[in-house]
C-alpha positions in Angstrom: 0.0 -0.3 0.0 2.9 2.2 0.2 3.0 2.9 -3.4 -0.1 4.2 -3.8 -0.8 7.9 -4.2 -2.2 10.0 -1.3 -5.5 10.8 -3.0 -5.5 6.8 -3.2 -5.0 6.3 0.6 -7.6 9.3 1.1 -10.1 7.4 -1.1 -9.5 3.8 0.8 -9.6 5.2 4.2 -13.1 7.1 2.9 -14.7 3.8 1.8 -13.5 1.9 4.7 -15.1 4.5 6.9 -18.2 4.5 4.9 -18.1 0.7 4.7 -17.8 0.2 8.4 -20.7 2.5 9.1 -22.7 0.7 6.7 -22.2 -2.7 8.6 -22.3 -1.2 12.0 -26.2 0.2 10.6 -27.2 -3.5 8.9 -25.8 -5.3 11.9 -26.9 -2.9 14.6 -30.5 -2.8 13.1 -30.3 -7.3 13.1 -29.4 -7.1 17.1 -32.6 -5.6 17.8 -35.4 -8.0 18.9 -38.2 -9.0 16.3 -40.8 -6.3 17.9 -38.4 -3.4 18.1 -37.4 -4.0 14.7 -41.0 -4.6 13.6 -42.2 -1.3 15.4 -39.1 0.8 13.8 -40.0 -0.6 10.2 -43.6 -0.3 10.5 -42.9 3.7 11.7 -40.5 4.3 8.6 -43.4 2.6 6.3 -46.1 4.6 7.6 -43.8 7.9 7.0 -43.0 6.6 3.5 -46.9 6.6 2.8 -47.5 9.7 4.1 -44.4 11.0 1.8 -46.1 9.4 -1.2 -49.3 10.4 -0.5 -48.4 14.2 -0.3 -46.1 13.7 -3.6 -49.0 11.7 -5.6 -52.0 12.3 -4.2 -54.3 9.4 -1.7 -55.6 7.9 -4.8 -52.2 6.8 -6.1 -51.3 6.2 -2.6 -54.1 3.6 -1.4 -53.4 1.9 -4.6 -49.9 1.6 -4.5 -49.6 0.5 -0.6 -52.5 -2.1 -1.5 -49.8 -4.0 -3.4 -46.7 -2.8 -1.6 -46.6 -3.9 1.9 -44.4 -3.5 4.8 -42.8 -6.8 4.1 -41.9 -5.7 0.5 -40.4 -2.4 2.1 -38.2 -4.1 4.5 -37.3 -6.2 1.6 -36.6 -3.0 -0.2 -34.5 -2.0 2.4 -32.2 -5.1 2.4 -31.7 -4.4 -1.0 -30.6 -1.2 -0.9 -28.6 -2.0 2.3 -26.5 -4.6 0.4 -26.6 -2.7 -3.1 -24.5 0.1 -0.5 -22.6 -3.1 0.5 -21.8 -4.4 -2.8 -20.8 -1.0 -4.1 -18.7 0.1 -1.2 -16.8 -3.4 -1.5 -15.9 -3.3 -4.9 -15.1 0.3 -5.1 -12.6 -0.6 -2.1 -11.0 -3.4 -3.9 -10.7 -1.2 -7.1 -9.1 1.3 -5.0 -6.9 -1.0 -3.4 -5.5 -3.6 -6.4 -7.0 -1.6 -9.4 -9.5 -3.2 -11.6 -8.9 -7.0 -11.6 -11.6 -9.7 -12.3 -10.7 -11.3 -9.0 -12.0 -8.3 -7.3 -15.3 -9.5 -8.2 -15.2 -13.1 -6.3 -13.6 -11.4 -3.7 -16.5 -9.0 -3.2 -19.0 -11.7 -3.5 -17.2 -13.4 -0.7 -17.1 -10.2 1.0 -21.1 -9.7 0.6 -21.6 -13.6 1.7 -19.8 -12.9 4.8 -21.8 -9.9 5.4 -25.1 -11.3 5.0 -24.4 -14.6 7.0 -23.2 -12.8 9.7 -26.2 -10.4 9.7 -28.6 -13.7 9.2 -26.7 -15.3 11.9 -26.8 -12.3 14.3 -30.9 -12.1 13.5 -31.2 -15.9 14.6 -29.2 -15.3 17.9 -31.7 -12.7 19.2 -34.7 -14.9 18.2 -35.9 -13.3 14.8 -36.0 -15.7 11.5 -32.4 -15.4 10.1 -33.0 -17.7 7.0 -30.9 -19.1 3.9 -33.5 -17.3 1.3 -32.6 -13.9 3.2 -29.1 -14.7 2.8 -29.7 -15.0 -1.0 -32.0 -12.3 -1.3 -28.9 -10.0 0.2 -26.6 -11.5 -2.1 -28.5 -10.6 -5.3 -27.4 -6.9 -5.3 -23.7 -7.6 -4.5 -23.8 -9.7 -7.6 -25.3 -7.4 -9.8 -22.8 -4.8 -8.5 -20.0 -7.1 -8.6 -20.8 -8.3 -12.4 -21.1 -4.7 -13.2 -17.5 -3.9 -12.0 -16.4 -7.4 -14.2 -18.3 -6.4 -17.2 -16.2 -3.2 -17.2 -13.0 -5.0 -16.8 -13.9 -6.9 -19.7 -14.8 -3.7 -21.6 -11.5 -2.1 -20.5 -9.6 -5.3 -21.6 -11.2 -6.2 -24.5 -8.8 -7.2 -27.4 -9.5 -8.2 -31.0 -9.0 -11.5 -32.6 -5.4 -11.0 -33.1 -4.5 -9.9 -29.7 -4.1 -6.0 -30.6 -5.5 -3.4 -28.5 -9.1 -2.1 -29.6 -9.2 1.5 -30.8 -10.6 2.6 -27.5 -7.7 1.1 -25.5 -5.5 3.2 -27.7 -6.9 6.0 -26.9 -8.7 6.4 -30.3 -12.2 7.0 -31.2 -14.7 4.1 -32.1 
């Protein structure tokens, strides 16, 4: 890490802190008992309903929330949390190792670790920690990691004879 520029080291420190704060938030919420977690989610869900109603009107909100339940709201929150985790972990690996295809594998492993710990914590405090929740949590991590991998493939694309593409030479395509 000594060969990294000062800007890169600062970026790594910032992303590390943001990732740590995200993990504290996710795992901290998992430590809450079921009743407290449900009460907090329910309160946020009602606030979200009021916001939607104030923006789009009562008629739209009534139709929307007849299909979008508190359960859906909680799962959406998990997807958002794990999208952040996937992005943060991929950016951290990118900053440390530059863009490499194995970063996506490491990011998947980190996402799996976070999800398993999250569900284990929930199980310990008497909530439903399930394998299906781990899989749901991994979906955004997989998507973000796949996007970083796709960028690597595009960046490193070579034509059939092995020479660099016009884009890699800095030419316009």
